[in-house]
N, C-alpha and C positions, 0 to 999 in steps of 0.2 A: 504494499500499498503506500510505501514512505515513497519506495521509487516512482510509483506512477505518476505522484504529486511532483518530484523531482524533476521528473519528466515534465509535466505538463510547465510548471515553473521556468523551465529553460526554454519551452517553446513560445513561451511569452504568453502565456496562458496568466490571469491574474486570479490569483488562488483567495485574495478576501472574497471576491465576487463568489466560487466557489464555496468556502465556507460560510457563508451567508447564506446560499440557496439549503444547504445541506441542515443549515441551523433552523431555518424555516419551516424546512421538512417535516424535520422529525419532531419540532412544536406540534406541527399539526396533526402530526400521526398521534403522539400520544395523548391529544386532546379525543383523538376519535378514537383511540382504544379505551377511553375510561370508562364511556357505559360499557363499553363488553365484558370488558373485569367486571366492573362493577356485578352486570347481570350473572356474568357467572361463579363467582364468589357466592351472590343471594343463594343459586339455584344450587349449592353445594352445601350450604348452611341449611338451608328446607329439606334436600336429603336425610342430610345427618340429623337433624330436629324428628323427622317421619312427621311432619304434620302435615305432609300431603304425601295419599296416598295411590297407588296406582289403580285404574280403575274407580276413583272418588269424584263422584261431580261434584261440582261448585255449583251447581246452579239449586233451584228452587224445585227442580226435578226428583226424579227416584235417586238412590245413594246406593 
């Protein structure tokens, strides 16, 4: 990875633009994945608490 960056810098690319773009992309990915991981952790907690069973209906109908 360091070699690639050195070659890019030697070729005349501005690494500041590369680092800024990478940082913005990673922040966006992090914000986007927050809800996904939140749902995953909540699902695992619900499974371990056994408050929801397979086949159990949540509505007012049959249970």
